[in-house]
C-alpha positions in Angstrom: 13.2 -1.6 -18.4 12.2 -4.7 -20.5 9.6 -6.8 -18.8 8.6 -10.2 -20.2 4.9 -11.4 -19.9 3.4 -14.8 -20.3 0.2 -15.4 -20.5 0.5 -19.7 -20.1 3.0 -20.4 -17.6 1.6 -23.3 -16.4 5.3 -24.1 -14.5 4.7 -21.7 -12.6 2.3 -23.4 -10.4 3.4 -27.3 -10.9 2.9 -28.9 -7.5 1.9 -25.3 -5.7 -0.7 -26.2 -3.1 -2.4 -23.0 -1.0 -1.0 -22.6 2.5 -2.1 -24.4 5.7 -5.2 -22.4 7.3 -2.7 -21.1 10.3 -0.9 -18.8 7.9 -4.1 -16.5 8.0 -5.9 -17.7 11.4 -2.7 -17.8 13.6 -2.4 -14.3 16.0 1.1 -16.0 16.8 2.3 -16.4 13.5 0.4 -13.0 12.4 2.8 -11.3 14.7 5.7 -13.2 13.7 4.5 -11.7 10.1 4.7 -7.9 11.3 8.1 -8.7 13.0 9.8 -10.5 10.2 7.7 -8.4 7.3 6.3 -5.1 8.4 8.6 -4.1 10.5 11.5 -4.9 8.4 10.8 -4.2 5.2 10.2 -0.9 3.1 6.3 0.1 3.2 4.2 2.8 1.2 3.2 5.5 3.6 1.6 7.9 1.7 1.7 10.9 -0.7 3.6 13.7 -1.2 0.4 15.7 -1.3 -0.7 14.9 1.5 2.2 17.4 3.8 1.6 20.2 1.2 3.2 23.1 3.9 5.5 23.1 7.2 3.6 21.1 10.4 1.4 19.3 7.9 1.4 15.2 9.7 -0.3 12.3 8.9 -0.2 8.7 11.4 0.4 5.4 10.2 -1.1 2.9 12.4 -0.8 -1.1 12.3 0.2 -3.9 14.1 1.8 -2.2 17.6 3.4 0.3 15.4 2.4 4.2 15.4 4.2 6.4 12.7 4.4 9.9 12.6 5.7 11.3 9.5 5.4 15.7 9.2 7.0 18.5 7.3 9.5 20.2 8.8 9.9 24.1 8.8 12.6 23.6 6.4 10.6 21.9 3.7 11.9 18.0 4.7 9.5 15.7 6.0 10.6 12.8 8.2 9.3 9.9 10.0 9.1 9.2 14.1 8.0 6.5 16.1 4.5 8.7 17.4 5.8 8.6 21.3 6.8 10.9 23.8 10.7 9.7 25.1 9.1 10.8 28.6 6.6 7.9 29.7 6.0 6.7 26.0 2.5 8.7 25.5 1.0 9.0 22.2 1.9 12.1 20.5 -0.3 12.6 18.0 -4.0 10.8 18.6 -5.2 12.2 14.9 -4.8 10.3 11.9 -3.7 13.6 10.5 -4.1 17.3 11.0 -1.9 20.1 11.1 1.1 21.5 13.9 2.5 24.6 14.8 5.6 24.7 14.7 6.2 21.6 17.4 5.4 18.7 18.9 4.0 18.9 22.3 3.3 15.5 24.8 -0.5 16.6 26.1 0.7 14.4 29.1 3.4 16.2 30.7 4.2 19.3 28.0 7.5 17.5 26.5 8.0 19.7 23.4 9.8 18.3 20.0 11.0 20.6 17.2 9.1 19.5 13.7 12.8 18.2 13.4 12.2 15.1 16.1 14.7 17.1 18.8 13.3 17.8 22.2 12.9 21.5 23.0 11.7 21.7 26.1 11.0 19.1 29.1 9.3 20.8 32.0 11.0 19.6 36.2 13.8 17.8 34.5 16.3 20.6 35.2 17.3 19.7 38.0 17.9 16.0 36.9 21.3 14.7 37.1 23.1 14.6 33.6 19.6 14.7 32.0 20.3 16.8 28.6 17.4 17.7 25.9 19.9 16.2 23.3 19.8 13.0 24.7 16.1 12.2 23.8 15.1 13.3 20.5 11.8 11.4 19.1 12.9 8.1 17.6 13.2 8.3 14.0 12.1 6.4 11.4 13.6 5.7 7.9 12.3 7.6 4.9 12.4 7.5 1.6 10.2 8.8 -1.6 9.3 7.4 -5.1 7.8 10.0 -7.5 5.8 11.4 -5.4 5.2 8.3 -3.0 6.6 7.9 0.4 8.0 4.7 1.6 9.3 4.1 5.0 11.9 1.3 7.2 11.3 0.7 10.7 14.3 -1.5 10.1 17.8 -0.3 12.0 19.2 -0.7 9.0 16.9 -0.8 5.8 17.8 -2.8 2.8 18.7 -0.3 0.3 15.6 1.6 -1.3 16.6 0.9 -4.8 16.5 -3.0 -3.9 12.6 -2.6 -3.2 11.9 -1.0 -6.1 13.9 -3.8 -8.4 13.3 -0.8 -11.7 10.0 -0.1 -11.0 10.7 3.2 -11.0 12.0 3.1 -14.5 9.6 1.1 -15.6 6.4 3.0 -14.8 8.2 6.8 -15.1 6.3 7.5 -18.2 2.7 8.2 -15.8 4.5 11.0 -13.9 3.0 10.1 -10.7 5.1 13.1 -8.7 2.7 15.6 -10.6 -0.7 13.8 -9.7 -2.8 14.6 -7.1 -5.5 13.4 -5.2 -8.9 13.3 -6.1 -11.2 10.8 -4.3 -10.4 8.7 -0.9 -12.1 5.9 0.7 -10.9 3.7 3.5 -12.0 0.1 3.7 -12.0 -2.6 6.6 -11.8 -6.1 5.6 -12.5 -9.2 7.8 -9.7 -10.6 6.7 -5.6 -11.5 6.7 -3.9 -8.8 5.2 -2.5 -11.8 2.7 -5.9 -12.9 1.5 -6.3 -9.1 0.2 -3.3 -9.2 -2.1 -4.4 -12.5 -3.5 -7.0 -11.6 -5.0 -5.6 -8.5 -6.1 -3.5 -10.8 -8.3 -5.8 -12.8 -10.4 -8.7 -12.1 -12.0 -10.1 -15.3 -12.0 -13.0 -14.3 -10.4 -14.2 -11.2 -12.7 -16.5 -12.9 -14.7 -18.4 -14.3 -11.6 -18.2 -11.3 -8.7 -17.2 -8.0 -10.8 -20.1 -8.0 -13.9 -19.2 -4.1 -14.0 -15.6 -4.5 -14.5 -16.1 -7.9 -17.3 -17.6 -5.4 -19.4 -14.7 -3.2 -19.7 -11.8 -5.7 -19.7 -11.6 -9.7 -20.5 -10.2 -11.4 -17.5 -8.1 -13.5 -19.7 -6.2 -10.5 -21.2 -4.5 -10.1 -18.8 -0.5 -11.0 -18.8 1.3 -11.7 -15.3 5.1 -10.7 -15.1 7.1 -13.4 -13.3 7.4 -13.3 -9.4 9.4 -10.6 -8.6 11.4 -11.0 -5.4 9.6 -7.8 -4.1 6.7 -7.3 -6.1 4.2 -9.5 -8.2 2.6 -7.7 -11.3 0.4 -7.8 -14.5 -1.4 -5.7 -17.1 -5.2 -6.0 -18.5 -6.4 -4.7 -21.5 -9.6 -2.3 -21.9 -11.6 -3.6 -24.1 -12.6 -2.3 -27.8 -14.7 1.0 -27.4 -13.7 1.7 -23.9 -11.6 4.5 -23.1 -10.8 4.1 -19.0 -12.0 2.2 -16.2 -15.4 4.0 -15.1 -19.3 3.2 -14.6 -19.3 3.7 -18.3 -16.1 2.6 -19.4 -15.8 6.6 -21.1 -13.8 9.3 -19.7 -13.5 13.3 -20.9 -9.8 12.8 -19.5 -6.5 12.3 -21.9 -4.9 9.6 -21.1 -0.8 10.3 -19.5 0.8 11.8 -22.6 4.2 9.8 -22.1 3.0 5.8 -22.4 3.2 4.1 -25.4 0.2 2.6 -27.7 0.5 -0.8 -25.2 -0.2 1.2 -22.3 -2.6 3.5 -23.2 -5.0 0.5 -23.7 -4.1 -1.6 -20.4 -4.4 -1.4 -16.7 -1.4 -2.1 -14.9 -1.8 -4.1 -11.4 0.4 -4.2 -9.3 1.5 -5.5 -5.6 4.4 -4.1 -4.3 5.2 -5.6 -1.2 3.8 -6.2 1.6 1.5 -3.4 1.7 1.1 -1.3 -1.7 -1.5 -1.8 -4.2 -0.8 -0.1 -7.5 -3.2 0.3 -10.3 -1.9 2.6 -13.3 -4.9 3.4 -15.9 -4.0 5.5 -19.2 -5.6 8.8 -17.3 -5.3 8.2 -13.4 -3.7 6.2 -10.9 -4.8 4.5 -7.7 -2.9 3.3 -4.6 -4.2 0.7 -2.2 -2.2 1.2 1.1 -3.0 -2.3 3.2 -2.5 -1.8 7.4 -3.1 -5.2 9.1 -4.6 -4.3 12.0 -5.2 -8.1 13.1 -4.9 -11.7 12.1 -8.3 -11.5 10.5 -8.5 -7.8 10.1 -6.7 -5.4 7.4 -7.6 -1.9 7.2 -7.4 -0.6 3.3 -6.6 2.9 2.4 -7.6 3.8 -1.4 -6.7 7.1 -3.4 -7.8 8.1 -6.7 -4.9 10.5 -8.5 -5.1 12.6 -11.4 -3.2 15.2 -13.6 -3.8 19.0 -11.8 -4.0 20.3 -15.4 -7.5 17.7 -15.8 -8.4 18.4 -12.3 -8.5 22.4 -13.2 -11.0 21.9 -15.9 -14.8 22.8 -15.4 -15.9 19.8 -17.0 -13.9 17.5 -14.3 -15.8 14.6 -12.6 -14.1 12.1 -10.7 -17.1 10.5 -10.0 -17.2 7.9 -12.8 -13.6 6.0 -11.9 -14.5 6.5 -7.7 -18.3 5.2 -7.9 -16.5 1.9 -10.5 -14.0 1.1 -8.0 -15.9 1.6 -5.1 -18.5 -1.1 -6.2 -15.9 -3.1 -7.5 -13.5 -2.7 -4.4 -16.5 -4.1 -1.8 -16.7 -7.2 -4.0 -13.4 -8.2 -3.0 -13.6 -7.5 0.3 -16.8 -9.9 0.6 -14.7 -12.2 -1.3 -11.6 -12.1 1.0 -14.2 -11.7 4.0 -15.8 -15.7 2.9 -12.6 -16.7 2.5 -11.4 -15.6 5.8 -14.3 -17.1 7.2 -14.1 -20.4 5.1 -10.1 -20.9 5.5 -11.1 -20.4 9.5 -13.5 -23.2 9.4 -13.3 -27.0 10.2 -13.4 -28.1 6.4 -10.6 -26.2 4.9 -7.7 -28.4 3.4 -4.9 -27.4 0.9 -6.1 -26.9 -2.6 -3.9 -26.4 -6.4 -3.6 -23.5 -8.4 -4.5 -22.4 -12.0 -2.3 -21.8 -14.0 -3.9 -18.5 -14.2 -3.4 -18.1 -10.4 0.5 -18.0 -11.2 1.3 -15.2 -8.8 -0.2 -16.5 -5.7 2.2 -19.5 -5.3 4.6 -16.3 -5.7 3.5 -14.9 -3.0 3.3 -18.0 -0.5 7.3 -18.3 -1.5 8.2 -15.0 -1.1 5.7 -15.5 2.4 8.0 -18.7 3.1 11.4 -17.0 2.4 10.2 -14.6 5.2 9.5 -17.2 7.9 12.4 -19.3 7.1 12.7 -20.6 10.5 8.7 -21.7 11.0 7.3 -24.7 10.1 4.7 -25.0 7.6 
């Protein structure tokens, strides 16, 4: 995949202004976003290694959606709406776990196979024309990219290849399917999900808010790719003498073997819209799953992924990378919270973007296209 980066493209922001406050504060508009975007788009749902064996499951919750993802007896991973077909009761209340060969509703014991088929419906035997085959769990489309699962709640989803838009080729050298999770942190930002994406997509705030990051990577070293229909992103360079994004800038982990010279000295920051933030480092990969809970609240699940061969070494230690980004993440969520409070105040007025914030108008254009019939 050929990528064109540019450091100075003022034409991308010419005349662009931030959105009116209601795009971040109006519950009705938030619900419209869910309907138009999250309930119709390909959403990052997790990693293959979260479902290691038959019966392993995770539940993803956002907006009014409850999605159960489970590995079947045949090894296949499937996704379903997490509702019993009897009277709608939630089937799995836990966020993750293991099912012993079936999914049983704890209300009236309707029981489903791991493939979603209804296997038992007590006391329905005398109901005229009732057939178990007519009441499987509601299925959700699932796709996989290099160890990452994506789900789509739409009845007729757009092709998954269109969503990736070539990123599968661009990031093939990172061999993400081979990686395994080394750490997880779960955060809640008191901010609209778009503010989290905005914060992630520019580094003008880095010298002020992220002194640890500023020591490792200069905030003006970043090159952005032109905004694309399904993603935003760019890269930043490590300073001389810095080996990795860790607390001391050093690591004993080897770089991914397939990276070229540029990628060995770069960190890629990509937002695969609407809910995956992807950090690709020379020696580890991070995923951020954004789950919008309310107009002003977003859950952020952050995972660090490493090569199993590195994790197997006696001196493997992920703490430097985990602590570095945990500190940086908390700084970012605090800024997002402040942005939410400020935008929601009476004094907020729309403002202009800097040319170094060229990805942000791209996000706004993407949003407005999805909400075409909603007046700005």
